[in-house]
MARBA-3410 file (N, C-alpha, C, O; in Angstrom, 1 decimal):
258
67.8,72.6,190.7,68.2,72.6,189.3,67.6,73.9,188.7,66.4,74.2,188.8 ~ 68.4,74.7,188.1,68.0,75.9,187.5,67.1,75.7,186.2,67.4,74.8,185.4 ~ 66.1,76.5,186.1,65.2,76.3,185.0,65.9,76.8,183.7,66.7,77.8,183.7 ~ 65.7,76.1,182.6,66.3,76.5,181.4,65.8,77.8,180.9,64.6,78.1,181.0 ~ 66.7,78.7,180.5,66.3,80.0,180.0,65.9,79.9,178.6,66.5,79.2,177.8
64.8,80.6,178.2,64.4,80.7,176.8,65.4,81.4,176.0,66.0,82.4,176.4 ~ 65.7,80.8,174.8,66.7,81.5,174.0,66.3,82.9,173.6,65.1,83.2,173.3 ~ 67.3,83.7,173.5,67.1,85.1,173.1,66.7,85.2,171.6,67.4,84.6,170.8 ~ 65.7,85.9,171.3,65.2,86.1,169.9,65.0,87.6,169.7,64.5,88.3,170.5 ~ 65.4,88.0,168.5,65.2,89.3,168.1,63.7,89.5,167.8,63.1,88.7,167.1
63.2,90.6,168.3,61.8,90.9,168.0,61.6,92.3,167.3,62.6,93.0,167.0 ~ 60.4,92.7,167.0,60.1,93.9,166.3,60.8,95.1,166.9,61.5,95.9,166.2 ~ 60.7,95.4,168.2,61.4,96.5,168.8,62.9,96.6,168.6,63.5,97.6,168.5 ~ 63.5,95.4,168.6,64.9,95.3,168.4,65.3,95.8,167.0,66.3,96.5,166.8 ~ 64.5,95.3,166.0,64.8,95.7,164.6,64.6,97.2,164.5,65.3,97.9,163.7
63.5,97.7,165.1,63.2,99.2,165.0,64.4,100.0,165.6,64.8,101.0,165.1 ~ 64.9,99.5,166.8,66.0,100.3,167.4,67.2,100.2,166.6,67.9,101.2,166.4 ~ 67.5,99.1,166.0,68.7,98.9,165.1,68.6,99.9,163.9,69.5,100.5,163.5 ~ 67.3,99.9,163.3,67.1,100.8,162.2,67.3,102.3,162.6,67.9,103.0,161.8 ~ 66.9,102.7,163.8,67.0,104.1,164.2,68.5,104.4,164.4,68.9,105.5,164.1
69.2,103.5,165.0,70.7,103.7,165.2,71.4,103.8,163.9,72.3,104.7,163.7 ~ 71.0,102.9,163.0,71.6,103.0,161.6,71.3,104.3,161.0,72.2,104.9,160.3 ~ 70.1,104.8,161.1,69.7,106.1,160.5,70.4,107.2,161.1,70.9,108.1,160.4 ~ 70.6,107.2,162.4,71.3,108.2,163.1,72.8,108.3,162.7,73.3,109.4,162.5 ~ 73.4,107.1,162.5,74.8,107.1,162.0,74.9,107.7,160.6,75.8,108.4,160.3
73.9,107.3,159.8,73.9,107.9,158.4,73.8,109.4,158.4,74.6,110.1,157.7 ~ 73.0,109.9,159.3,72.8,111.4,159.4,74.0,112.1,159.9,74.4,113.2,159.5 ~ 74.7,111.4,160.9,75.9,112.0,161.5,77.0,112.1,160.5,77.8,113.0,160.6 ~ 77.1,111.1,159.5,78.2,111.1,158.6,77.9,111.7,157.2,78.8,112.0,156.5 ~ 76.6,111.8,156.9,76.3,112.3,155.6,76.7,113.8,155.5,76.4,114.5,156.4
77.3,114.2,154.4,77.7,115.5,154.2,76.5,116.5,154.1,75.4,116.1,153.6 ~ 76.8,117.8,154.4,75.7,118.8,154.3,75.3,119.0,152.8,74.2,119.4,152.6 ~ 76.2,118.6,151.9,75.8,118.8,150.5,74.6,117.9,150.1,73.8,118.2,149.2 ~ 74.4,116.8,150.9,73.2,115.9,150.7,71.9,116.7,151.0,70.9,116.6,150.3 ~ 72.0,117.5,152.1,70.8,118.3,152.5,70.6,119.4,151.5,69.5,119.7,151.2
71.7,120.0,151.0,71.6,121.0,150.0,70.9,120.5,148.7,70.2,121.2,148.0 ~ 71.2,119.2,148.4,70.5,118.6,147.2,69.1,118.3,147.5,68.2,118.5,146.7 ~ 68.8,117.7,148.7,67.4,117.2,149.0,66.4,118.4,149.2,65.3,118.2,148.8 ~ 66.9,119.5,149.7,65.9,120.6,150.1,65.2,121.1,148.8,64.0,121.2,148.9 ~ 65.9,121.5,147.7,65.1,121.9,146.5,64.3,120.8,146.0,63.2,121.0,145.4
64.7,119.5,146.1,64.0,118.4,145.5,62.7,118.2,146.2,61.7,118.0,145.5 ~ 62.6,118.3,147.5,61.4,118.0,148.3,60.5,119.3,148.4,59.4,119.2,148.9 ~ 61.0,120.5,148.1,60.2,121.7,148.2,59.9,122.2,146.8,59.4,123.3,146.6 ~ 60.1,121.4,145.7,59.8,121.8,144.4,60.5,123.0,144.0,59.9,124.0,143.4 ~ 61.8,123.1,144.3,62.7,124.2,144.0,62.3,125.5,144.7,62.8,126.6,144.4
61.5,125.4,145.8,61.1,126.6,146.5,62.1,127.1,147.5,62.3,128.3,147.7 ~ 62.9,126.2,148.0,63.9,126.5,149.0,65.3,125.9,148.6,65.3,124.7,148.2 ~ 66.4,126.6,148.8,67.7,126.1,148.4,68.7,126.7,149.4,68.5,127.8,149.9 ~ 69.9,126.0,149.5,71.0,126.4,150.4,72.2,126.8,149.5,72.4,126.2,148.5 ~ 72.9,127.8,150.0,74.2,128.2,149.3,75.4,127.8,150.2,75.4,128.1,151.4
76.3,127.1,149.6,77.6,126.8,150.3,77.4,126.1,151.6,77.8,126.6,152.6 ~ 76.7,125.0,151.5,76.4,124.2,152.7,77.7,123.5,153.2,78.5,123.0,152.4 ~ 78.0,123.5,154.5,79.1,122.9,155.2,78.7,122.1,156.4,77.6,122.2,156.9 ~ 79.6,121.1,156.7,79.3,120.2,157.9,78.6,119.0,157.4,78.9,118.4,156.4 ~ 77.7,118.5,158.2,77.0,117.3,158.0,75.5,117.5,158.0,75.0,118.6,158.4
74.7,116.5,157.7,73.3,116.5,157.8,72.9,116.6,159.3,71.8,117.2,159.6 ~ 73.7,116.1,160.2,73.4,116.1,161.6,73.6,117.6,162.1,72.7,118.1,162.8 ~ 74.7,118.2,161.8,75.0,119.5,162.3,75.8,120.3,161.2,76.9,119.8,160.8 ~ 75.3,121.4,160.8,76.1,122.1,159.8,75.6,123.6,159.6,74.8,124.1,160.5 ~ 76.0,124.2,158.6,75.6,125.6,158.3,75.7,125.8,156.8,76.3,125.1,156.1
75.1,126.9,156.4,75.1,127.3,155.0,75.2,128.8,154.9,74.7,129.6,155.8 ~ 76.0,129.3,154.0,76.2,130.8,153.8,75.0,131.5,153.6,74.9,132.7,153.8 ~ 74.0,130.9,153.0,72.7,131.6,152.7,71.6,130.6,152.4,71.8,129.4,152.1 ~ 70.4,131.0,152.6,69.2,130.2,152.2,68.3,131.1,151.3,68.0,132.2,151.7 ~ 67.9,130.6,150.2,67.1,131.3,149.3,65.7,130.7,149.1,65.5,129.5,149.1
64.7,131.6,149.1,63.3,131.1,149.0,62.8,131.8,147.7,62.9,133.0,147.6 ~ 62.2,131.0,146.9,61.6,131.5,145.6,60.3,132.1,145.9,59.4,131.5,146.5 ~ 60.1,133.4,145.5,58.9,134.1,145.6,58.2,134.2,144.3,58.8,134.3,143.2 ~ 56.8,134.2,144.3,56.1,134.1,143.1,56.2,135.4,142.3,56.3,135.3,141.0 ~ 56.1,136.5,142.9,56.0,137.8,142.2,57.2,138.7,142.4,57.1,139.9,142.2
58.4,138.2,142.8,59.6,139.0,143.0,60.8,138.1,142.9,60.7,136.9,142.9 ~ 62.0,138.7,142.9,63.2,137.9,142.9,63.3,137.0,144.1,62.6,137.2,145.1 ~ 64.2,136.0,144.0,64.4,135.1,145.2,64.7,135.9,146.4,65.5,136.9,146.4 ~ 64.2,135.4,147.6,64.5,136.1,148.8,65.7,135.5,149.4,65.9,134.3,149.6 ~ 66.7,136.3,149.8,67.9,135.9,150.5,67.7,136.1,152.0,67.6,137.2,152.4
67.8,135.0,152.7,67.5,135.0,154.1,68.7,135.0,155.1,68.5,134.8,156.3 ~ 69.9,135.1,154.6,71.0,135.1,155.5,71.6,133.8,155.8,71.2,132.8,155.1 ~ 72.4,133.7,156.8,73.2,132.5,157.1,72.3,131.6,158.0,71.6,132.1,158.9 ~ 72.4,130.3,157.8,71.6,129.4,158.6,72.5,128.3,159.2,73.4,127.8,158.6 ~ 72.2,127.9,160.5,72.8,126.8,161.2,71.8,125.8,161.6,70.6,126.2,162.0
72.1,124.5,161.6,71.1,123.5,162.0,71.8,122.5,162.9,73.0,122.2,162.8 ~ 71.0,121.9,163.7,71.4,120.8,164.7,70.3,119.8,164.8,69.1,120.2,165.1 ~ 70.6,118.6,164.4,69.6,117.5,164.5,69.1,117.3,165.9,69.9,117.3,166.9 ~ 67.8,117.0,166.1,67.2,116.5,167.4,67.0,115.0,167.3,66.0,114.6,166.8 ~ 67.9,114.2,167.8,67.9,112.8,167.5,66.6,112.1,168.1,66.1,111.1,167.6
66.1,112.6,169.2,64.9,112.0,169.9,63.7,112.0,169.0,62.8,111.2,169.1 ~ 63.6,113.0,168.0,62.5,113.0,167.1,62.4,111.8,166.2,61.4,111.5,165.7 ~ 63.6,111.2,166.0,63.6,110.0,165.1,62.7,108.9,165.7,62.2,108.1,165.0 ~ 62.6,108.8,167.0,61.8,107.8,167.7,60.3,108.0,167.4,59.5,107.1,167.6 ~ 59.9,109.3,167.1,58.6,109.6,166.7,58.3,109.5,165.2,57.3,109.9,164.7
59.3,109.0,164.5,59.2,108.9,163.0,59.3,110.2,162.3,58.7,110.3,161.2 ~ 59.9,111.2,162.9,60.0,112.5,162.3,61.5,113.0,162.3,62.3,112.5,163.1 ~ 61.8,113.9,161.4,63.1,114.4,161.3,63.0,115.8,161.9,62.3,116.7,161.4 ~ 63.7,116.1,163.0,63.6,117.4,163.7,65.0,118.1,163.7,66.0,117.5,163.9 ~ 64.9,119.4,163.5,66.1,120.2,163.6,65.9,121.5,164.4,64.8,122.1,164.4
66.9,121.9,165.1,66.9,123.2,165.7,67.6,124.2,164.8,68.8,123.9,164.4 ~ 67.0,125.3,164.4,67.5,126.1,163.4,67.8,127.5,163.9,67.1,128.0,164.9 ~ 68.8,128.2,163.4,69.1,129.6,163.8,69.6,130.3,162.5,70.5,129.9,161.8 ~ 68.8,131.4,162.2,69.1,132.1,161.0,69.4,133.5,161.3,68.8,134.2,162.1 ~ 70.5,134.0,160.7,71.0,135.4,161.0,71.5,136.0,159.7,71.9,135.3,158.7
71.4,137.3,159.6,71.9,138.1,158.5,70.7,138.7,157.7,69.6,138.3,157.9 ~ 71.0,139.7,156.8,70.0,140.4,156.0,69.0,141.1,156.9,67.8,141.2,156.6 ~ 69.5,141.4,158.2,68.5,142.1,159.1,67.6,141.1,159.8,66.7,141.6,160.5 ~ 67.8,139.8,159.7,66.9,138.8,160.2,67.6,138.1,161.4,68.8,137.8,161.3 ~ 66.9,137.8,162.4,67.4,136.9,163.5,66.2,136.0,163.9,65.2,136.4,164.4
66.4,134.7,163.5,65.3,133.8,163.7,65.8,132.5,164.3,66.9,132.0,164.0 ~ 65.0,131.9,165.2,65.4,130.6,165.7,64.1,129.8,166.1,63.0,130.4,166.4 ~ 64.2,128.5,166.0,63.1,127.7,166.3,63.4,126.2,166.0,64.5,125.9,165.6 ~ 62.4,125.4,166.0,62.5,123.9,165.8,61.6,123.6,164.6,60.4,124.0,164.6 ~ 62.2,122.9,163.6,61.4,122.4,162.5,61.3,120.9,162.6,62.4,120.2,162.7
60.1,120.3,162.6,59.9,118.8,162.6,59.1,118.5,161.4,58.1,119.0,161.1 ~ 59.7,117.5,160.6,59.0,117.1,159.4,58.7,115.6,159.4,59.6,114.8,159.8 ~ 57.5,115.2,158.9,57.2,113.8,158.7,57.0,113.5,157.2,57.4,114.3,156.4 ~ 56.3,112.4,156.9,56.1,112.0,155.5,55.2,113.0,154.8,55.5,113.4,153.6 ~ 54.1,113.5,155.4,53.2,114.4,154.7,52.9,115.6,155.5,51.8,116.2,155.3
53.7,115.9,156.5,53.4,117.1,157.3,54.7,117.7,157.9,55.7,117.1,157.9 ~ 54.5,118.9,158.5,55.7,119.5,159.2,55.1,120.5,160.2,54.0,120.8,160.2 ~ 56.0,120.9,161.1,55.6,121.8,162.1,56.7,122.7,162.6,57.9,122.2,162.6 ~ 56.4,123.9,163.0,57.4,124.8,163.6,57.1,124.9,165.1,55.9,125.1,165.5 ~ 58.1,124.8,165.9,57.9,124.8,167.4,58.9,125.9,168.0,60.0,126.1,167.4
58.4,126.5,169.1,59.3,127.5,169.8,60.0,128.5,168.9,61.2,128.7,169.0 ~ 59.2,129.0,168.0,59.7,129.9,166.9,59.6,131.4,167.3,58.6,131.9,167.8 ~ 60.7,132.1,167.1,60.8,133.5,167.2,61.6,134.1,166.0,62.7,133.7,165.8 ~ 61.0,135.0,165.3,61.6,135.6,164.1,61.5,137.1,164.3,60.4,137.7,164.5 ~ 62.6,137.8,164.1,62.7,139.3,164.0,63.3,139.7,162.7,64.4,139.2,162.3
62.6,140.6,162.0,63.1,141.0,160.7,62.6,142.4,160.4,61.7,142.9,161.0 ~ 63.2,143.1,159.4,62.8,144.4,159.0,61.4,144.5,158.5,60.9,143.5,157.8 ~ 60.7,145.6,158.8,59.3,145.7,158.4,59.1,145.8,156.9,58.0,145.6,156.4 ~ 60.2,146.1,156.1,60.0,146.1,154.7,59.6,144.8,154.1,59.1,144.7,153.0 ~ 59.7,143.7,154.9,59.3,142.4,154.5,57.7,142.3,154.3,57.2,141.4,153.7
57.0,143.3,154.9,55.6,143.3,154.7,55.2,143.4,153.2,54.1,143.0,152.8 ~ 56.1,144.0,152.4,55.9,144.1,151.0,55.7,142.7,150.3,55.1,142.6,149.2 ~ 56.3,141.7,150.9,56.1,140.3,150.4,54.7,139.8,150.5,54.3,138.9,149.8 ~ 53.9,140.3,151.5,52.6,139.9,151.6,51.7,140.4,150.5,50.7,139.7,150.1 ~ 51.9,141.7,150.1,51.1,142.3,149.1,51.8,143.5,148.5,52.4,144.2,149.2
51.8,143.6,147.1,52.4,144.8,146.5,51.8,146.1,147.0,52.5,147.1,147.1 ~ 50.5,146.1,147.5,49.9,147.3,148.0,50.6,147.8,149.2,50.7,149.1,149.4 ~ 51.2,147.0,150.0,51.9,147.4,151.2,53.2,148.1,150.9,53.7,148.9,151.7 ~ 53.7,147.8,149.7,54.9,148.5,149.3,54.8,149.9,149.1,55.7,150.7,149.2 ~ 53.5,150.4,148.8,53.3,151.8,148.6,53.5,152.6,149.9,53.7,153.8,149.9
53.3,151.9,151.0,53.5,152.5,152.4,55.0,152.7,152.7,55.3,153.5,153.6 ~ 55.9,152.1,152.0,57.3,152.1,152.3,57.5,151.8,153.8,58.0,152.6,154.5 ~ 57.1,150.6,154.3,57.1,150.3,155.7,58.5,150.3,156.3,59.4,149.8,155.6 ~ 58.6,150.7,157.5,59.8,150.6,158.3,59.5,150.2,159.7,58.4,150.2,160.1 ~ 60.6,149.9,160.5,60.4,149.4,161.8,60.8,147.9,161.9,61.6,147.5,161.1
60.3,147.2,162.9,60.6,145.8,163.1,59.4,144.9,163.2,58.4,145.3,163.7 ~ 59.5,143.7,162.6,58.5,142.7,162.7,59.0,141.6,163.6,60.1,141.2,163.5 ~ 58.1,141.2,164.6,58.5,140.1,165.5,57.4,139.1,165.5,56.2,139.4,165.8 ~ 57.7,137.9,165.1,56.8,136.8,165.0,57.1,135.8,166.1,58.3,135.4,166.2 ~ 56.1,135.3,166.8,56.3,134.3,167.9,55.2,133.3,167.7,54.0,133.6,167.5
55.6,132.0,167.8,54.7,130.9,167.7,55.2,129.7,168.5,56.3,129.3,168.4 ~ 54.3,129.2,169.4,54.7,128.0,170.1,54.6,126.7,169.2,55.5,125.9,169.3 ~ 53.6,126.7,168.4,53.4,125.6,167.4,52.6,125.9,166.3,51.4,126.4,166.5 ~ 53.0,125.7,165.1,52.2,125.8,163.9,52.5,124.5,163.0,53.7,124.2,162.7 ~ 51.5,123.8,162.7,51.6,122.5,161.9,51.0,122.7,160.5,50.0,123.3,160.3
51.7,122.1,159.5,51.3,122.2,158.1,51.1,120.8,157.6,52.0,119.9,157.9 ~ 50.0,120.6,156.9,49.8,119.3,156.3,48.9,119.5,155.1,48.4,120.6,154.8 ~ 48.6,118.4,154.4,47.7,118.5,153.2,46.3,118.9,153.6,45.6,119.4,152.8 ~ 45.9,118.6,154.9,44.5,119.0,155.3,44.4,120.4,155.8,43.3,120.9,156.1 ~ 45.6,121.2,155.9,45.5,122.5,156.3,46.6,122.9,157.3,47.6,122.2,157.4
46.4,124.0,157.9,47.3,124.6,158.9,46.7,124.6,160.3,45.5,125.0,160.4 ~ 47.4,124.2,161.3,46.9,124.2,162.7,47.9,125.0,163.6,49.1,125.1,163.3 ~ 47.3,125.6,164.6,48.1,126.4,165.5,47.9,127.9,165.4,47.1,128.3,164.5 ~ 48.6,128.7,166.2,48.5,130.1,166.1,49.8,130.8,166.4,50.7,130.2,166.8 ~ 49.9,132.1,166.0,51.1,132.8,166.2,50.7,134.3,166.4,49.6,134.7,166.2
51.7,135.1,166.8,51.5,136.5,167.0,52.6,137.3,166.2,53.8,137.0,166.3 ~ 52.1,138.2,165.3,53.0,139.0,164.5,52.8,140.5,165.0,51.7,141.0,164.9 ~ 53.9,141.1,165.5,53.8,142.5,165.9,54.7,143.4,165.0,55.8,143.0,164.7 ~ 54.2,144.5,164.7,54.9,145.6,164.0,55.3,146.6,165.0,54.4,147.4,165.4 ~ 56.6,146.7,165.4,57.0,147.6,166.4,57.7,148.8,165.8,58.4,148.7,164.8
57.6,149.9,166.5,58.2,151.2,166.0,57.9,151.4,164.6,58.7,151.8,163.8 ~ 56.6,151.2,164.3,56.2,151.2,162.9,56.3,152.6,162.3,56.1,153.6,163.0 ~ 56.8,152.7,161.1,57.0,153.9,160.4,56.8,153.8,158.9,56.7,152.6,158.4 ~ 56.6,154.9,158.2,56.5,154.8,156.7,57.4,155.9,156.1,57.5,157.0,156.6 ~ 58.0,155.5,155.0,58.8,156.5,154.3,58.0,157.6,153.7,58.6,158.6,153.2
56.6,157.6,153.7,55.8,158.6,153.2,55.6,159.8,154.2,55.2,160.9,153.7 ~ 55.8,159.5,155.5,55.5,160.6,156.5,56.6,160.6,157.5,57.3,159.6,157.6 ~ 56.7,161.7,158.2,57.8,161.8,159.2,57.5,161.1,160.6,58.3,160.4,161.1 ~ 56.3,161.3,161.1,56.0,160.8,162.5,56.0,159.2,162.5,55.6,158.6,161.5 ~ 56.4,158.6,163.6,56.2,157.2,163.8,54.7,156.9,163.9,53.9,157.7,164.3
54.3,155.7,163.4,52.9,155.4,163.3,52.4,154.7,164.5,51.2,154.9,164.9 ~ 53.2,154.0,165.2,52.8,153.3,166.4,53.3,151.8,166.4,54.3,151.5,165.8 ~ 52.5,151.0,167.1,52.8,149.5,167.2,51.5,148.8,167.0,50.5,149.2,167.4 ~ 51.6,147.6,166.2,50.5,146.9,165.8,50.7,145.4,166.0,51.8,144.9,166.1 ~ 49.5,144.7,166.1,49.6,143.3,166.4,48.6,142.5,165.5,47.4,143.0,165.3
49.1,141.4,165.0,48.2,140.5,164.2,48.2,139.2,164.9,49.2,138.5,165.0 ~ 47.0,138.7,165.3,46.9,137.4,165.8,46.5,136.4,164.7,45.5,136.6,164.1 ~ 47.4,135.5,164.5,47.3,134.6,163.3,46.9,133.2,163.7,47.3,132.7,164.8 ~ 46.0,132.6,163.0,45.4,131.3,163.3,45.4,130.4,162.0,45.1,130.9,160.9 ~ 45.8,129.2,162.1,45.8,128.3,161.0,44.4,127.9,160.6,43.5,127.8,161.5
44.1,127.6,159.3,42.8,127.2,158.8,43.0,126.1,157.8,44.2,125.6,157.6 ~ 41.9,125.6,157.3,42.0,124.5,156.4,42.7,124.9,155.1,43.4,124.1,154.5 ~ 42.6,126.2,154.7,43.1,126.6,153.4,44.4,127.4,153.6,45.1,127.6,152.6 ~ 44.8,127.8,154.8,46.0,128.6,155.0,46.0,129.3,156.3,46.2,128.6,157.3 ~ 45.9,130.6,156.3,46.0,131.3,157.6,44.9,132.4,157.6,44.5,132.9,156.5
44.4,132.8,158.8,43.6,134.0,158.9,44.2,134.8,160.1,44.8,134.3,161.0 ~ 43.9,136.1,160.0,44.5,137.0,161.1,43.6,138.1,161.4,42.8,138.6,160.6 ~ 43.8,138.7,162.6,43.1,139.8,163.1,44.1,140.9,163.5,45.0,140.7,164.3 ~ 44.0,142.1,162.8,44.9,143.2,163.1,44.3,144.1,164.1,43.1,144.5,164.0 ~ 45.1,144.6,165.0,44.7,145.6,166.0,45.8,146.5,166.3,47.0,146.2,166.0
45.5,147.7,166.9,46.5,148.7,167.2,46.8,148.6,168.7,46.0,148.6,169.5 ~ 48.1,148.6,169.0,48.6,148.7,170.4,48.8,150.1,170.8,48.5,150.4,172.0 ~ 49.4,150.9,170.0,49.6,152.3,170.4,49.9,153.1,169.1,50.2,152.6,168.0 ~ 49.9,154.5,169.2,50.3,155.3,168.1,49.2,156.2,167.5,48.0,155.9,167.8 ~ 49.6,157.2,166.8,48.6,158.1,166.2,47.8,157.6,165.0,46.8,158.2,164.7
48.3,156.5,164.4,47.5,155.9,163.3,46.8,154.6,163.8,47.5,153.7,164.2 ~ 45.5,154.6,163.8,44.7,153.5,164.2,44.5,152.5,163.0,44.0,153.0,162.0 ~ 44.8,151.3,163.2,44.6,150.2,162.1,43.8,149.1,162.7,44.1,148.7,163.9 ~ 42.9,148.6,162.0,42.1,147.4,162.5,41.5,146.7,161.3,41.1,147.3,160.3 ~ 41.4,145.4,161.4,40.7,144.6,160.4,40.9,143.1,160.5,41.6,142.6,161.4
40.4,142.4,159.5,40.5,141.0,159.4,41.0,140.6,158.0,40.7,141.2,157.0 ~ 41.8,139.5,158.0,42.4,139.1,156.7,42.7,137.6,156.7,42.5,136.9,157.7 ~ 43.2,137.1,155.5,43.5,135.7,155.4,44.6,135.6,154.3,44.8,136.5,153.6 ~ 45.2,134.4,154.3,46.2,134.1,153.2,46.1,132.7,152.8,45.9,131.8,153.7 ~ 46.1,132.4,151.5,46.3,131.1,151.0,47.0,131.1,149.7,47.2,132.2,149.1
47.5,130.0,149.3,48.3,129.9,148.1,47.6,130.4,146.8,48.2,131.0,145.9 ~ 46.3,130.1,146.7,45.6,130.4,145.5,45.3,131.9,145.4,45.5,132.5,144.3 ~ 44.8,132.5,146.5,44.4,133.9,146.4,45.4,134.9,147.0,45.3,136.1,146.7 ~ 46.4,134.4,147.7,47.4,135.3,148.3,46.8,136.0,149.5,46.0,135.3,150.3 ~ 47.1,137.2,149.8,46.6,138.0,151.0,45.4,138.7,150.6,45.3,139.4,149.7
44.3,138.5,151.5,43.1,139.3,151.4,42.9,139.9,152.7,42.9,139.3,153.8 ~ 42.6,141.3,152.7,42.4,142.0,154.0,41.4,143.1,153.8,41.3,143.8,152.8 ~ 40.5,143.2,154.8,39.5,144.3,154.9,39.6,144.9,156.3,39.5,144.2,157.3 ~ 39.8,146.2,156.3,40.0,146.9,157.5,39.8,148.4,157.4,39.3,148.9,156.3 ~ 40.1,149.1,158.4,40.0,150.6,158.4,41.3,151.2,159.0,42.0,150.6,159.8
41.5,152.5,158.6,42.6,153.3,159.1,42.1,154.6,159.5,41.2,155.2,158.8 ~ 42.6,155.1,160.6,42.1,156.4,161.1,43.2,157.1,161.8,43.9,156.5,162.7 ~ 43.4,158.4,161.6,44.5,159.2,162.3,43.9,159.8,163.5,42.7,160.2,163.5 ~ 44.7,159.9,164.5,44.3,160.7,165.7,44.0,162.1,165.3,44.7,162.6,164.4 ~ 43.1,162.8,166.0,42.7,164.2,165.6,43.9,165.1,165.5,44.0,165.9,164.6
44.9,165.0,166.4,46.0,165.9,166.3,47.1,165.5,165.4,48.2,166.1,165.3 ~ 46.9,164.4,164.6,47.9,163.9,163.6,47.4,163.8,162.2,48.0,163.3,161.3 ~ 46.2,164.3,162.0,45.5,164.2,160.7,46.3,164.9,159.6,46.5,164.3,158.5 ~ 46.8,166.1,159.9,47.5,166.8,158.8,48.8,166.1,158.5,49.2,166.0,157.3 ~ 49.6,165.6,159.5,50.8,164.9,159.2,50.7,163.6,158.5,51.5,163.2,157.7
49.6,162.9,158.8,49.4,161.6,158.2,48.5,161.6,156.9,48.2,160.5,156.4 ~ 48.1,162.7,156.5,47.1,162.8,155.4,47.8,162.2,154.1,47.1,161.6,153.3 ~ 49.1,162.5,153.9,49.8,161.9,152.7,49.7,160.4,152.6,49.6,159.9,151.6 ~ 49.9,159.8,153.8,49.9,158.3,153.8,48.5,157.8,153.7,48.2,156.9,152.9 ~ 47.5,158.4,154.3,46.1,158.0,154.3,45.5,158.2,152.9,44.6,157.4,152.5
46.0,159.1,152.1,45.5,159.4,150.8,45.8,158.2,149.9,45.1,158.0,148.9 ~ 46.8,157.4,150.2,47.1,156.2,149.4,46.1,155.1,149.6,45.9,154.3,148.7 ~ 45.4,155.2,150.7,44.4,154.2,151.0,43.1,154.5,150.2,42.5,153.6,149.6 ~ 42.7,155.7,150.2,41.4,156.1,149.5,40.8,157.3,150.2,41.3,157.8,151.2 ~ 39.7,157.7,149.7,39.0,158.9,150.3,38.4,158.6,151.7,38.1,157.5,152.0
38.3,159.7,152.5,37.8,159.5,153.8,36.3,159.3,153.8,35.6,159.9,153.0 ~ 35.9,158.5,154.7,34.4,158.3,154.9,33.9,159.4,155.8,34.7,160.2,156.3 ~ 32.6,159.6,155.9,32.0,160.7,156.7,32.5,160.7,158.1,32.7,161.8,158.7 ~ 32.9,159.6,158.7,33.4,159.6,160.0,34.9,159.7,160.1,35.5,159.6,161.2 ~ 35.5,159.9,159.0,37.0,160.1,159.0,37.8,158.8,158.7,39.0,158.9,158.5
37.1,157.7,158.7,37.8,156.4,158.5,38.2,156.3,157.0,37.5,156.8,156.1 ~ 39.3,155.6,156.7,39.7,155.2,155.4,39.6,153.6,155.3,40.1,152.9,156.2 ~ 38.9,153.2,154.3,38.7,151.7,154.1,39.9,151.1,153.5,40.3,151.6,152.4 ~ 40.4,150.0,154.1,41.5,149.3,153.5,41.0,148.0,152.9,40.4,147.2,153.6 ~ 41.3,147.8,151.6,41.0,146.6,150.9,42.2,146.1,150.2,42.7,146.8,149.3
42.7,144.9,150.5,43.8,144.3,149.8,43.3,142.9,149.3,42.7,142.1,150.1 ~ 43.5,142.7,148.0,43.0,141.4,147.4,44.2,140.9,146.5,44.4,141.4,145.4 ~ 44.8,139.8,147.0,45.9,139.2,146.2,47.1,140.0,146.1,48.1,139.6,145.4
END
């Protein structure tokens, strides 16, 4: 005689799976206009989408705008997104993003939770003129060339920033002088208050070195030195004069505050 089977009963994991499937269906059918509404709402009007099309699951927008504190809104070009459904099982909303236009080519993964977010597998390439957004002082250099940012993981939460990234300024140039300046590297690390970075020179006639930080309250703070190679001092003197007088050893002290 076969043993009686226990009646099937729904348990916690079954309800959780049903909720995740229901959420996935909502995201698949929800129009992209819902995301265009939610993004400014949850970022306190800091980020918004223009002409969103498709769905919350997969879609695109003609442009993405970021509000800057001391300048007009930043136009970041066209953006495409694709939901990563497996992130739902970790209680997070994950998207693979690709941004193009306005001289920018960026891609990576954004994962967001209730009180935190993180960027994964991120690579961003953009014009060096964007350095002016870090500090008005850098605008005096009229920077040119390319910026390349790479990060495996950077996490943001109320307790601070975790992770590290590398920002390189390639084929660096300035509208103030004719010769190319070189190539430079900033190693960026998350901190409790924001970010800190170390600047070093990879190549070129202009030597740059220093330490800096960024946070919402103070903005960018940087202390470093600039020095021209002996055979380039005459050509670079116009640019170096913007920094300040030469020290006895030929160095120019760089100080950026806010």
